Every structure is written in C-alpha cells, then in structure tokens.
N, C-alpha and C positions, 0 to 999 in steps of 0.2 A: 451388382450395385455400381453406382457411379459416385465417385467422390465429388463433393461440392466445395466451392470456394468458401462458403460459410463454415463448413466443418473445419477446413484448414485454418481459417481465421480464428476459430474457437481454440484450436490446439495451440496456435502461436500465442494467443493472448494469455492462456493459462501458463504456458511456459515462461512468458515474459514476466508475469506477476508472481509465479510460484505459489499461487493461491486461487482456488476455484471462486471463492467469495469475492476477491478483489477483481478477478477477471470478469465476473458476472456484472459487477458495477460498471466496469468500463464498456462492456458490450450492451448494457441496458436490458439485460434479461435477468430472470431470477436465478439464484444459486442452484436450486433443484433442477431447473430446466437445463442449465449448462452441464451439471453433473450427469444428467441422463443422456444428453447429447454426446458427451465424451464417451460414456460407457457403451452407448449404442454403436458408436464408430469403432470402438475397440472390439466389440463382439463381431461386427460385420467383417472387420479386417483380420479377426482372430489374432490380435496383437495387443499386448499391454503397452500402451504408449506412456503411461505414467505409473510410477510406484507410489503407493499411498501408505502412510504410517501416521503415528500419533504426532510426529513432528511436522507433518504437512505433506505436500505432493511434489514429487520430483520426476524428471524424465527418466524412463528406463533406458537401458542400453539400446534397445530397438527403437525406442521413442526418439532418441537423439538423432538417429539416422533418418527416421520419418520426418522429423522437424526440419532437417536440412532440405529435404525435397519439398516440403510444404512451403517453406519460405521462398524458395526459388519460383515455385508455381504462382504464389500470390504476388510476388514482386513483378513477375512478367505480366500477370493479369492487370495489375495496377498500371503498368506502362501502356498496355493496350487501351485501357479505358481512358487514360489521360490523353493518349494520342488520337484516338478515333471517335470517342464519345464526348470529348471535351469535359470529361469528369474532373472533379477536383482531385489533385494528387493525394493519395493516402498519406497520413502522417508517417514519417520515417522513424525507424527504431534502430538504435545501435548502442552497444555497451562495450566498454573496455575496462579491464581491471589491471592495475599496474603498480609496481614499486614506485618510489617517489623520484621520478625523473622529469626534469623540466622539458626535455624534448618531446615527451609523451603528451604534455599539456599543449605545447606549441603545435604539434601535429593535429591535436583535437580541435584547436581553434581554427586551423586552416581547413579542416574537414567541414566544420559547421559553416564557415564563411563561403566555401565553394559549393557545398552540396545541400545546405540547409534550405528547406522550402518554407512556406508560410507556417506550416505546422510540422513539428518534429518532436520526438522524445528520445533523448540520448542520455547516456550516463558515462561519466568518467570517474572511476573509483580508485583513488590512491589508497591501497590497503595492504594487509599483511600477506606475506608470501604464501602461506598455506591457503588463505582465502582466495588468492588469485587462481590457484590451481583448482580449487573447488568451484569457483565461479565459472571457469571455462569448462570444467568437467560436466556441470549440469546446465551449460549453455545460458547461465545467467549473464555471462559476458561472452561475446563472440571471440574476443582476443584478450590475451594476457601478456604482460611484459615483465620479465624478470631476468636475472643473470645466473650463469653457471660458472664455476671455477673448479680447480682440482679438488678442493675440500668438499664442496656440497653436491657435485654432479652425480655421484652414485646414488645418494638419497633422493635427490630431485628427479633424476632420470627414472628411477624405479617407480616413483609416484606417477610420473607422466605416462609411463608404459602401462601401469595398472589402470589408469584413467582413459587410456586410448588417446592420449594427446601427443602432439609432436612439437619439437622446438625448432625454430627457424632463426639462425644467427643474423643479427643486425650489424653489430660491430664488436671488435675486441679492443679493450682499453687497458692501459697500465694504471695502477693505483695512484690516486691523488688524495690529498686532504683538502677539504673546504674550510677556509678560515676567513676572519675579518681582515680587511686591508690594514687595520690598525694592530693586528697581532704581530709581535716581534719576529715571528717566523715568516712573515709575508714577503720579506725581501730575499729570502733564500731561494736558490735554484733547485735544491733538493733537501728534503727533511727526513730524518731518521726516526724510528720508533722511540728510541731513547729520548730524543729531544721533545717528544710530545707528553712525557710523563707528568709534567707540571700543569698541563692544561686539561680542562674538563672534556671528557670524551662523550660525544653525543651519538645516540643510535635510535633507530625506530623500534618501538615496542612491538613484539610479535604475539602478544596475548598469551593464551594458553598453550600455543605452539611456539614457545620461546626457546626452541632448540637452536644450538649453534648452526645447524645446517639450514635453518630457515632465516637466519640473520640477513638483513639487507646490506650489511657491511662485511667485507672480507676481514680476515684475521680475527674472527669473532671469539676465538678461544683465548686470546690474550687478555690478561686481567689488567684493569686500569685503576689507579688510585682514586681517580675522580671520574664518576660515570653518571650520566643522566639519560634516561629513556624518554622519548617523546612519541606522540602519535600523528603529528602532522608536520609538513615541510615548513610552513610559515613559522611555527614555534621553534623548530630547529634552527632556522636561519636567524631568528631573533636572539637565540641563545649563543649562536656563533659570534654575534656582534656584542651582545651585552655581557657575556661571561668570558670572552676570548676563548671559546671552546673550539673543538674541531670535530669533523666527522670524516669517514673514509668513503670515497666513491670513485666514479669513473673519470672525474675531471671535466665532464661535459656540463656546462652551465648556460643559462640564458639571462643575458642582461635585461631583456624585456620583462622577464618575470621576477628575477631576483635582484635587479639593480646592479650597482657597481660596488657595493660594500663588501661583497663576498668574492673571493678569488680561489682558484685551484692552484695547489703547489704539488709538484711530483713527490711521491713517497718512495723512499729507498726500499724497494720490495720487489722480489722477482716474480710475483704473482701476475696472472692475466685475468681480466674480467670479461666474460663473454656474454654480452647483453643481446637478448633476442625476444621473439614473440612466440607464444604458444597458441595452438588451435586444435580443434578436434580432427582426428584423422578421417572420420566418417562424414565430414561436412565440407561443403564448398563455400568459400567466403562470399558474403553478400556484396552488393555493389558498394555499400558504404564501408564494409570491411576491407575490400580491395583498395578503395580510395584512401583509407586510413593508413594502410601499410605504405602506400606511396608517399603520403604526407610525412610519415615517420622517417623515411629515407631522406626526404628533402630537409626536414628539420635537423637531422643528424649531420648531413653534409654541410649545412650552414654553420 
C-alpha cells in the first residue's frame, strides 16, 4: 500500500480535535466515513494510532510517533504546493500550554506576527501544571512551559519520564515577589517571608491536582494567614493592586502586558527556579514549534 496525504491529514485533524466528530466537521466528511478511513489505515499499517474509550479518542504511544512523521510530510507537501503550484498555503496549526508567564505570551505574539499567514489556527493555553503535561503527552500541545525546583523535580520528572517527555532549560531565576508599586514593601531591596505575613498571598488554583508539587509557586508548603487562589493572570494582577497582595514567581515581568503598576522584589530565599519547555521525545519540532522556541529566547533576553 501507499500512504496518501489525505490519510495523513485525517490523522492530524483527529489528533488536533481529540474527536472524530469534530474532525469530520472540519474535513467536510461524515463521521462514519472518517472513522472507517482511520480504522482502514490502522489495519493496513497494523498499528493502533488511536486509543478509544468512553472518554473519547487519544493518540496511542505508537500513534504519537506516527503523527510526528505525518506532520513533517504534510508540512513539506504544503511547502511544495505553495512554491510550485501556486497553491494557497494551508492553515497553520500550533498549540502551546504554559504556566502563567508573560514572556510566553510575548513570544506567542512575535510568532504570530512573523509567521502567521492569511489563515492560521493557534492556541495559547495558560493552564494548570498537570494539564500542561497531559496536553504535551497527548500532543494536544506541541510545547509546554513549566518550572522545576528542588522540591517538585522528583515528582514532575517522574511524570515526564512516564509520558516520554523531556525538559529543556530556558533560564534559572531566583525567587521574587510580585507586588503593587503602592505596597509598603515596594521600596525594599529584599523581602523576607516574615514580612509578607500581613498581606494576602495569591496563587494559581490547580484544580483536582492541587498538590504542593504541582503548585505554580515555590514554597507551596508554607501556610499563609491570608490566602486567595485564582485561575487567571489578569485576576491575580488586579488583586495584587486592589488588595495589596503578593505572589511568588521568577521576577520576569512584561511592562507591555502588565503595565507599570506591578513590580518584582527579590525574596530572601535560597531556592532556584528552573524554567523550561517540555516536548515529546519521539517528535521533531514543527517549523512553528522551532520558531516559538527562538521567540521564547528572545523574549526572555529582553
């Protein structure tokens, strides 16, 4: 048998949607036709590309590797058609899942501005730590961004190994707090944990996986007299200003995104925060994935 581009596009669309039904709508074919096409391909290859359950359809371990090759082939075919047949470039797809980092957003903006064509479908998901790993594991996102430190690295690295993912270091930071410029601590060159006790502590909610090891903030085991969990960065920054609260992070901020009302102040703590990106060991980064990593490095350097 000979694989066809259409078959590869079918697999890619199902993987992107995580649903046969949704993929069929996007491909303008019936759901039974798509299901049969996928099953026929699996039988011909003697390979289970997808795992099917009551919860839906996900890529199998072998399917993840197959998808990596499929994407490369389709991407190259699209380039050939665009170059020699004057065909309209195919819509580009790219997805990244990340903890709440301004530099990740800045890099995404740069990616779209430089590589976005007339049509594209991209996703930037600021989400929970566990979901970042799951998104990259099942290739719902090509890249994930999170941090490791002495406290969480054994648990996180174990999960990454079991999911066949690898961690690539972007930078190492010392702990800072983010506070309003009107906070009494804003004028200090260094803040201690004890000095923070009277202020509301803000952290990102991790949902059902609200383990200390999945916390987006270091020192997650410390108890706080005043504590508020939020789900998005805008709310957190509003509360930093409105309630004179604080959160613990890398100290890397973006005035373009966050304005000048929030500042980082070094925290008196010997910890190190290792921020990096994760990807599948069995995949090669797409053109957009490679470009996004470069944009990340530029955003961090700035």
